[in-house]
N, C-alpha and C positions, 0 to 999 in steps of 0.2 A: 430789670428781673432777670435772675438766673435762667438760662436755656434749660427748659423743663425737661427737654429730651436727653440731657446729658446725666440726669439723676438716676440711680439704680432704683430698685423697686422699693426698698425700704426707705431711702431718702424721700422717694416720691410720696409714699404713704404718710410720713411724717409732715411733709410740706402741705399735704391736703388736710390732715388732722389738725394742724397748728392754724389753718386759715391763711397761711402765706400765699398760697393758690388754691383756686377752687378745683374739684375735679373735671368741671367742664374746660377749663382753661388747659389743664394738663392734657385732656382728651384732644382738645383742638390743636395743641401744639404737636402731638404725635401724628394727627392727621394731616396736619401741614407738612410735617416731615415726609410722611409716605407720599404726598403729592410732589414734594420736591425731588425726591431720589428713587421712587419705585420704577420710573421709567427705564432707570439703568439697572437697578437690582432684579426686578421682577419677583419679588418675594410674594406678593399678594395675588390671589385669585378674584377675591372680592371684598371690597371695603365696605363696611356697613356703617357710613356716616351717621344716618339718622339714628339707627339704634344704638351705637356707641355714645353719641350726645345725651340720648335719653336715659341711658344707664348712669352717665356721669351725673346729670342733673338730680336723679334719684338720691345719689350719695350726698350730693350738695343739701338737698332739702333735709336728709336725715340729719346731717350734721348741724343745720339750722335749728333743727327741732330738739337738739340736745341728746339725740340717740347715740348710744355706742356704735362706733365704726369697727369693722373687723380689721385686722393687721394689714391687709391688702386692699382696703375700700378705696375705690376710685382709680387703682393702677391700671392702666392699659396693657392689653394682652393680645398677642397674635395666636390664633387658633388653627391647627393643621386641620386641612379640608377633609378629614376623614371621620370627623365627629358631627352626628347629626344636630342640627340647629335649627329650631322651629322658625319657620318663615324666611330663613335665610339659605340660598343655595349651597348645595353639599355635594360636591362631584367626585371626591376622592381620586382627583387628579386624571378621570378617564371621561372619554367622550360618550361611554355607555350610561352615564348619569348626568349627562349635559342639561342643565336646566332644572334638575330635580330640586324641589323644596321640601323638606321634611315636614311632616305635621306633628313632630314632637322633639324634644331635647335629649341627648344623651345625658346620663346620669353626671358625667364629668361637666358637661355644660351647664346642668342646673346649678352644681355646686359652685361653679365660678360666678354665676349670677347671684346666687344666694350670698356670697361672700362680697358682693358688691364690686368685683373686677370687672373692668369695662373690656368687652371684647370688641376690638377694633375691626375685625374681619377674618377672613379665612385664607391660609397661606397654601402656597404651591408644593407639590409633592410629587414624588415618582408615582405612577399610576398604580393604585392599590397598594402602596407603600412597597413596591417591587423595584429596588434599585439602590444604589449607593451615591448618587450624584446629582439627583433630581432632573436629570436629563430625559427621563422616561415620562414625564408629564405630557399628557396629550395637549396642553395649553401653551406652555411657555417653558423656556429654560432659566432658572434662577442662577444668579451670579453671586459670587463671593465678594462681600464688600472689601475685602483685603487686596483683592485683585480681580477686576470684572473678567479677566479672560478665563478665570478658574472657577470650579464646580464649589458650591457650599457644603458637599456632602448630600447623604440621602439616607432614608426617603425624605426625612423632616427638613430638608434644605431650605424651604420657604421660611420655616419657623426659626431656624438658626441664622439664616441672613437677616432676618427682620430684626433680631435682638442685636446683632453685630452692627447694623447699619443705623442705629438708634431710632427705629421705626417703632419699637415697642420695647419697654424694659423686661417683659416676661413673655414666654411662648409655651405652647404645648406642643409635644411631639409624640410619635409612638415609636416603640423599639421592638422590632420583631427578632432581628439578628444583629443590631447595633445602630438603628437608624434614629436614635437620640445621641448616643455617646459619640459616633463618628462625625456627625456634622458639627456637634459642639466643638470637638478637638480641631477641626480644619478651619472654624471660624472664630476661634479664640474665645468661646464662651464656656459657661458650665451646663452639664447636662446629665441628669440623673435617671437610670432605668430602676424604677422600684422593684421589689420582690413582686414576683408573678401573683397576681391576686390581691395586691394590696390597693389597688385602684381600679374601679369598676370598669368593665369593658362594655357595659350596656349602652348602646348607640354608637359604639365604635364599629365601623364597617370592616368586616373581618378579611383578614389574608389568611392568617395561620393561627387558629384559635388557641392551639397550646403554647404559643409563643408570643402573640401580640401583647404589648403593654404600654399603656400610657404613662407619660411622665413630664417632669417640668424641665425648662430651659430658664436660666437667668444669667446677669452678668457677673453675680457673686454666688458664692456657696450659700450664704445665708438667705439671699433672694430666692434661690432654688429650694432650699429648705421651707421657707414661708409658703411657697406656691404647692410644694409637695404636702403640707399639713392641710391645706384646703382640700386637696384632691383625694387624700388617702381615707380609708374607711370601708366598712362593711356595706354591701349594696344587695339587697333580697332580690334584685332583678338580675343579678349575675351569678350564675351558678358556681362559677369559679371563684368568686369574691371570698377572701379570707374573713372568717367571722369575729376573730380576736382582734383587738386594738393594735395598732402599730407602735413602733418607739416614738419618742419626742425628738424628732429630727432637727427642730429648730434649736432646742437647748444645746443639742449635740454640736451643731454648728457653732452657736456662739462660745460654747466650751472650748471648741477647738481653735477658735480665733485667737486665744491665748497663747498659741503656738508652742504649746508644750505636750509632747507624746512620750514622756518618761513612761516606760512599763509596756508600752504597745509594742507587739511583735508584728513585723511586716514581712511578708513573704514574696521574694521575687520569683515569678513563675518561669523556670527555665525555658520551657517550650514557646513562650510569647517574649523573647527578647533577642529574636533574630540569630539564634545561634547556628541556624542552617542557612542563612543568608535570606536576601529579598526584602530586608528592612532599608530604609534610607538612612545614611550615617548621621545625617543632622537630625533625625528623630532619635536615634539611639543616644546621641551626645546629650540632647535635652534630657532623656530619660536617666541617663547616668547622674547628670547634676541634680536631678530631682532627688534621686535617691540619696545623694551626699547631704541635701537640704533635710530631708527625712530624718537621716542620721544624726545631724546636727541638732535637731529638735528633741533628742533622746530616745528616739525609736531603736529599737533592735532589728537588725535587718538580717533575714535568713534566705536561703535559697530553697525553693520546693520544686518538686518535679510533679507534673500531672501529665503523664505519658499518654493518656487518651485524647488530650485536647489536640493532637496531631490529626485526629480524625473528624473534629468538629465541622470543618468545612464541608467534608463529603456527607456527614449525617444530616447536616442542616439542609442542604440542597436536595436531598430526598424527602424529609419530613415536611418542610415549608411547602415545597411544590405540591406535595400529596394533599394537604390540608386546603392549599388554594384550589385545586382542581375541585374539592367538595363544595368549598364555601361558594365559588364563583358561578356554580351550577344554577343558582337562583337568578342570575341576569339573564332572563330567557326571552326578554321583549314582550311578556304577557302582562307582568303585574305592575311594572314601573320602568322609567328610564327610557332610552332610546328604542325605536322601533322602525326597522328598515324593510320594505318590500310589502307593507301592508295595503295593498291597492287591489286585492281580489284576485290576482292572477298567480299567487303563491300559496302553498300549502303553509300549515302552521310550522311545520318543521323547517321549511325553506325560509321562512321569516325569522325564525330563531337563529339559524345558520347564518343569513345575512346580517342580521343585527349584531351577532358576536364577532363576524368577520370583520364589520366596520366600526365596532364599538370598542374593540379590545386592541391595544397596541402590541408591538412585536415581543416585548419582554414578557407582558401577560400571557401571551399565547404559548411562548416558549414554556414557561412554568407550568401552565394547564396540561401541555402535552406531556411533560416530564412526570407531573403528578399522576395524570391519568394512566400512564404506562406503568408507573411504580405500583399502583394499586390494582392493577389488571390481574384477573385470574392467572395463577402460575407464576407471578412475579412478586406478590405482596410479601410473602415471606423472606424472599431472597432480596428485596430491597428495602421496602418500608419497616418491615419486622427487624431486618437486621440494624437499621439506622436508629431504631427505638432502643434496641440493646446497647448500641454505642453511647446512645445518650445517657442510659443508666450508668455506663461506665464512667462518663464524664462527670456525673454528679457524684459518684464515689471518690473520683479524683479530688473533687473539692472539699468533700467530707474530711479526707486523709490530710488535705493540705491545711484545713482550718483546725486540725489537731496540733499543727506546728505554728501557726501564725494567726494572728486577730483579724488580719485583712491581707489581700493579695494585690499585688500590683504588676502593672505592665504598661508599654506604650497603648494609647487607645487605638491608633491606627499605624500600620506599618509605613505610611506615607503621609506627606502633607497634601494640601489640595492640588489636584492635578488639573491641567487644562481641558477646558470644554471641549469635548469631540474626540479626546486622546483615547478613551478606553470603549467607546460606544460600540465599535465593531468587534471587540474581543470580550465576550461576556466573562470568561474565566479571569482575564486580568480585572475586571470589575468586580468580581465576587471576592477577591482576595482582600479587598478593602476591609472586609469585615472579619479577617483572621483573627484579631485579637478579642473582639466583642463577641463572637458566636458562643464560646463556653458558657458564659454567664446566662445567655438567653436560653440555651438548651436545658440548663440546670434550674433555671427560675430563680436564680440568686440575684441580689441587687448590686449595681454597679454604678460608678459615677465617673465623669470625665472632667478633669479640672486642668485649664491651660498651664503648661510647664516650661514654656520657653518658645522661641523662635528658631526656624531653620532657614537658612539662605541656600541650602543645596540646591533647590529648585530654580534658583534666580532671586526673586524679591523675598524679603522676610515674611515667612508665612508661620502660623501658629501650630505647635504641637501639644498633643493632650496627653495627660497622666491618667491612666485608669485605676480605679481603686475598687476592688471586689470585696464583698463580706458574705457571710453565711445568711441563709432564708431568714427575712424577718429581722436582721440587724443593719437595716439602711442607715441607723444613726451612726454606727462605726465609719460609714463611707463619708458622711458629712463631717464627722470630728475629724478624721485625717485630712479629708479634703481642704477644710477650713484652715486648719493648722499649716498645710503647706501653702495655701493661698496666702495667708498673713506673712509669711517668711518670704515668699515671692514678691508680694506688693512691698514690702519694706525694703527690699533689696534692689528692685528693678522698676517699681511704678505700676501703674494700671497697664495691663498687656494690650486693651483695646485702644490705647492712645496710640498704637502703631498703625491703626487702620489708615490708610490712604484715603485722601479727599476723593469721593465718588466723582468719576468723571474725569479725574486726573490721577490715574494710578500711578503710584510710586512718588507722588508730589508731597507736599507738606501735610503734617498729620491732622487728624480730624479731631483729636483729643476727647474722645469719648471716655466717660468715666468707667472704672472698673468694669 
């Protein structure tokens, strides 16, 4: 039988629907893969073997009864440990929720279950989604399957690594400042940040409420679109949920796969192409080659300027910590989670202080302090208020740019995956990983990262991502252009994940993962 872990999501669903393999067989193959390689990758915090096999059997039973299956029924998925899952531990990568088992499902979790998607378990992440490398997890450091000495990006690095390592064909991440797109780029997979409000945040443990957005990972653009279609839609439980239906992203991806972009105007964002330095040359070389491919497909290439994008990094690191400071106040040792010092010898205030001191990691504490300062009396207008004004200017830049182009493009990250430990001691060096992704997060516009080549500048061949940005509620444009580029790249170079070295033997023969 074909190695079931080598199939992408669409192929897996077709295999199950046709009866060539059962959902239980597919699930067991991925559980076996996790058992074989996760001691090296460390993508998962919790593997729900019993729950996954039970969900898979339910899909098989429906098929046997002649019931119609959904387009992803029986397909395994890795879920970022930031979504509440009834009866399954949810820690958000933090000691402060160690062992917490939610009594309810997030809306996203419910939609996955209703679609027949098999949730294999919960993936590692930077604590409270604060980071760009998954080194800030309180539990373990996830490693990049391309090179086990390097990071898989963050904060959704556990999910991106699981897909790249063939532990799951699909995964879910969250993107606050780039935490879906940047991990996708450095692990050679596809990741999409939907329009803010297109996917429910109910049951997503909040970091920065005006920025947090859940979204899909896949090995192909079509796979990612199929998962997006399951997740998207209005949710009355989420006050920020968009009430109008979103575009048909699956049709857009399939149309894009015809590799014809005639009549599409694509804008290169001048401020996100390394004009001021700081970008790795290998990344820029892959980006330039991607631009040439898009032009060869019939797209019209124009250059646009978004001058306020230069202030996105500063604005983000005032807005996100401020909202973090407010959201994380709920972790007070009283209602749920960790409690330290509750032995009768400490006051309630001391118990709260001891719990937060031991429960939160260094990066979380840093952002709470920055945010509390920015919101304090006498500084709110000078810092948080000003940052929100910059956010408005960035949204205005997008509006002007989309008057000249249908989509905008840039590298997803200025760098390929860096070595574990390389930037931990320098927060500013870590923060610039999100330089290209922050503007779309601040404006709430959709953006996708698609693999666009390999760079050997840092040593081993490592993947580079192409970011495609579209106007609000025009996610279908991201998928159409992304699929067109993917089809052309695949025809010329073959599957990019075929370059993933064998786990445990970095730099040796290829693992041959499909698309």
